C-alpha positions as CSV (number, residue, x, y, z in Angstrom):
1,M,-146.5,-25.9,105.3
2,I,-142.9,-27.2,105.2
3,Y,-142.3,-30.9,104.8
4,T,-138.9,-32.5,105.5
5,S,-137.2,-35.8,105.3
6,T,-133.8,-36.6,106.6
7,I,-132.3,-39.5,104.7
8,I,-129.1,-41.5,105.6
9,T,-127.8,-43.4,102.6
10,P,-125.4,-46.2,103.5
11,A,-121.9,-46.3,101.9
12,G,-121.7,-48.3,98.7
13,T,-125.3,-47.8,97.7
14,A,-125.0,-48.0,94.0
15,E,-127.2,-46.2,91.5
16,K,-128.7,-49.5,90.5
17,S,-129.6,-50.1,94.2
18,I,-131.1,-46.7,94.9
19,R,-132.8,-46.0,98.2
20,D,-136.4,-44.8,97.9
21,V,-138.0,-42.7,100.7
22,T,-141.6,-41.6,100.4
23,L,-142.5,-38.2,101.8
24,K,-146.2,-37.6,102.5
25,I,-147.4,-34.0,101.6
26,T,-150.7,-32.3,101.0
27,S,-152.4,-31.3,97.8
28,G,-151.3,-27.9,96.6
29,L,-148.6,-25.7,95.1
30,I,-145.0,-26.7,95.9
31,W,-143.3,-23.3,96.1
32,L,-140.0,-24.3,97.7
33,M,-137.7,-27.2,97.1
34,E,-134.4,-27.5,99.1
35,V,-131.8,-30.2,99.3
36,D,-129.2,-29.9,102.1
37,F,-125.8,-31.6,101.5
38,P,-123.8,-31.3,104.8
39,P,-120.0,-31.0,104.7
40,G,-118.1,-34.2,104.1
41,G,-120.2,-35.8,101.3
42,C,-117.7,-34.8,98.6
43,G,-120.4,-34.8,96.0
44,L,-120.8,-38.6,96.4
45,L,-124.4,-38.6,97.6
46,H,-126.9,-38.2,94.8
47,V,-130.6,-37.1,95.1
48,Q,-133.5,-37.2,92.8
49,V,-137.2,-36.3,93.5
50,F,-140.1,-38.0,91.8
51,D,-143.9,-37.5,91.6
52,G,-144.8,-41.0,90.6
53,S,-142.7,-41.8,87.5
54,Y,-142.1,-38.1,86.7
55,Q,-138.7,-36.7,87.8
56,V,-139.4,-33.3,89.4
57,L,-136.0,-32.5,90.7
58,P,-133.8,-32.1,88.8
59,A,-136.1,-31.8,85.9
60,T,-133.6,-33.4,83.5
61,P,-134.4,-37.1,83.4
62,G,-131.6,-39.3,84.7
63,E,-129.6,-36.4,86.3
64,S,-129.2,-36.0,90.0
65,L,-128.3,-33.4,92.5
66,H,-125.0,-33.8,94.4
67,G,-122.8,-31.4,96.4
68,D,-120.8,-30.8,99.5
69,A,-121.5,-28.3,102.3
70,V,-124.3,-26.6,100.3
71,V,-128.0,-26.1,100.5
72,M,-129.6,-26.1,97.1
73,K,-132.7,-24.0,97.1
74,F,-135.1,-23.9,94.2
75,D,-137.9,-21.3,94.1
76,D,-139.7,-23.3,91.4
77,L,-143.4,-23.9,91.3
78,Y,-144.9,-27.4,91.0
79,F,-148.6,-28.1,91.4
80,K,-149.4,-31.4,93.1
81,K,-153.2,-31.9,92.6
82,A,-153.5,-35.7,92.0
83,A,-153.3,-38.4,94.6
84,P,-151.3,-40.0,96.0
85,F,-150.1,-36.9,97.9
86,E,-146.5,-37.9,98.3
87,L,-143.1,-37.4,96.7
88,M,-140.5,-40.1,96.3
89,I,-136.9,-39.2,97.1
90,R,-134.3,-41.4,95.6
91,T,-130.7,-41.5,96.8
92,W,-127.5,-43.3,96.2
93,N,-124.0,-43.0,97.7
94,E,-120.9,-43.6,95.7
95,D,-118.7,-43.4,98.8
96,D,-117.3,-46.8,99.6
97,T,-116.5,-45.9,103.2
98,W,-118.9,-43.4,104.8
99,D,-122.7,-43.2,105.1
100,H,-124.0,-39.7,104.1
101,A,-127.1,-37.8,105.1
102,T,-129.2,-35.2,103.3
103,Q,-132.3,-33.3,104.3
104,V,-134.9,-32.4,101.7
105,R,-137.5,-29.7,102.3
106,F,-140.7,-28.8,100.4
107,G,-142.9,-25.8,101.0
108,V,-146.5,-26.5,100.0
109,A,-149.3,-23.9,99.8
110,S,-152.6,-25.8,100.2
111,T,-155.2,-23.1,100.1
112,R,-156.1,-20.6,97.4
113,A,-155.1,-17.7,99.7
114,E,-151.7,-19.2,100.2
115,M,-151.3,-20.1,96.6
116,S,-152.2,-16.5,95.5
117,R,-149.0,-15.4,97.2
118,Y,-146.9,-17.3,94.7
119,M,-149.1,-16.9,91.7
120,P,-150.0,-13.2,91.3
121,A,-152.3,-13.9,88.3
122,F,-154.3,-16.3,90.5
123,A,-154.7,-13.6,93.1
124,W,-155.7,-11.1,90.4
125,E,-158.4,-13.5,89.2
126,D,-159.8,-13.7,92.8
127,F,-159.6,-9.9,93.1
128,E,-161.5,-9.4,89.9
129,K,-164.2,-11.8,91.0
130,L,-164.5,-10.0,94.3
131,M,-164.7,-6.6,92.6
132,A,-167.4,-7.8,90.2
133,E,-169.4,-9.2,93.2
134,M,-169.0,-5.9,95.0
135,L,-170.1,-3.9,91.9
136,V,-173.3,-5.9,91.6
137,S,-174.0,-5.5,95.3
138,Q,-173.3,-1.7,95.1
139,Q,-175.6,-1.4,92.0
140,S,-178.4,-3.3,93.8
141,L,-178.0,-1.1,96.9
142,R,-178.0,2.1,94.8
143,Q,-181.1,0.9,92.9
144,A,-182.9,0.1,96.2
145,Q,-182.0,3.5,97.6
146,L,-183.2,5.3,94.4
147,E,-186.5,3.4,94.5
148,A,-186.9,4.2,98.2
149,A,-186.2,7.9,97.6
150,A,-188.7,7.9,94.7
151,R,-191.4,6.5,96.9
152,E,-190.8,9.1,99.6
153,I,-191.1,11.9,97.0
154,G,-194.2,10.4,95.4
155,G,-196.0,10.0,98.5
């Protein structure tokens, strides 16, 4: 699932007066993080993403993302398994004349099947479990067939 938030940050919003926007998401593996900076922002709009008090994007505490006419795409993995299932997006705008907008997007895989696409080792673990179950089933079936064959021969 893809979650988005479009945020308009007024001109003159200082870093000390940051704008916080809460984005509700589901529990799961965040496999995509994008921040879209439309043309005209001149790098004056700043964005940070937090999970509670932990700064997720960028991972360097105190730093921010900023740009002009660029979509920043991060194919990083972040597992969100504890409530509340939300991310906080903080913005500020150093432009003293113009409001600026950004759109942030997060891709979240909520089921084990979806997560296995992004975590091959996770998929292998599921595959090994399935194979072990199939082997037990096959051995039980083989044993039942051998016992049935022995009964037919014996009488």
